[in-house]
N, C-alpha and C positions, 0 to 999 in steps of 0.2 A: 631251832632249825629255821634257817632263812632260805626261802625259795628252793627247798630241796637240798640245801648244803648243810651238812652237819659239821659246824665249825669246831665242835669238841674233838673231832678226829684229825684236825689240821695241825701241822707242825708250826713252829714259830715263824719260819721263813714264809710258809704258805699264808699264814694269817697276816703277816706284815704286807705281803704282796696283795692280798685280798683287800686290806684296808687302803693301800695306796690306790688300787684300781677303783675302789668305791669312792674315795675322795675325788679322784679325777672325774669320775662319772657324775658326782654331785655338782662339781663346778661346771661341767659341760651342760648339764640340765638346767642349772641356775642361769647360765648365760642364755640358753635358748628360751627359757621362761621369760627372762627380762626382755629379750628381743621381741618375742611374741606380744607381750603385754604392752611394750612401747609402741609397737605397730598398731595395736587396738586403740590405745590412747591417742596417738597421732591422728588416726583416722577419725575418731570422735571429735577431736579438736578441729580438724579440717572441715568436717561436716557442719560443725557449729560456727565456723568462721572465726575461731579463736586461736590464740597461741598459748603456749605453756605459761608465758608471762602474764596473760590475762587471768589465768587460773591461779598462779602463784606469783604475785607481783614482787614478793620479797626476793625471788630468784634474780630478778633484774637488778635490784639494788646490790645483792651479793656479787653479781657478775661485774658490775661497774666498780665495786670496791676492789675486787681481785685484779682488774685491769689497772686501776690506779696504783695498787700495791706493787704489781709486777713492773710497771713503768718506773716507780720510785727505786726499786731494786736495780733496774737496768741503768738508771741515771746516777747511781752511787759513784762518788769520786774515786778515782784510782790514785793511790799514793804514788807520787813520782819516784821512779827508781833511780834517776840520775839527777845530779845537781852540778851546776857550773862551779868549779872550785874557786873561781875568781869573783863570782857574784852569786851568793846563796839564794837570791831572789829568782834566779833563772833555773827552772827545773823542767824535767821531761819524764813522762811515764815509760818511754821506750816503745810505745805502741803508736800505730798510725804513722802519719807523715813525720818526717824528721823536721824539728822546729829550727828556727833561725839561729839561735845561739849555738846549737850543736854544729850546724853547717858552717857557721862563721869560724868556730874553733878548729874544725877539721881543715878548713881552707887555710887559716892562718898558720897552723902547725904542720901543714902538708901531710895530714894523716886521714885515714878513712873514718867513717861513722862507726864501723865495727871496732876500730882501734879505741874509740871513745867508750863504746859499750863494754869493752874488755879491759878497761883501765880502772883499777880500784879507786883512783883519785876522783873519778866522776860519779861514784856511787853516792846516793843520798843517805846520809846517816840517820835520817828521820824515817826511813822506810822500815816497816816491821820485820822484813827479812834481810836487813842490811848485813848482819853477821854471816848469814848463810851465803848471800851473794858474794861477800868479800872472800869467804873461804873457797868458794867455787872458782873465783878468778885467780886466787893465789896458788892454785894447784899447778 
């Protein structure tokens, strides 16, 4: 018996609900405990004129490593989705500003950039989703 509740007399649905309520309450109390503890630690560090990095210098190194890792992920090259059929060296991801060769072809052929984006001939066969893009445009 817990806190005056005889769980042996509860049905399945009631026990399930009691467990869910208990789990929710445990999480709430954990969050509150962490918040209170953090406040105490922050106050002690402030009173001592220290930072968490003074106490745990390895956190600073991990933080820098995570920033460097995140920047590397953000700077990953995007495989160009489009390629000039007349010059395979000229490619475009289809993102950001429209690059020179696309504008030149659009002007020379008197078509729009959207026409180029919707033409299978301009898809880059080296793109990992080439077949998918080709099927989408062929519909």
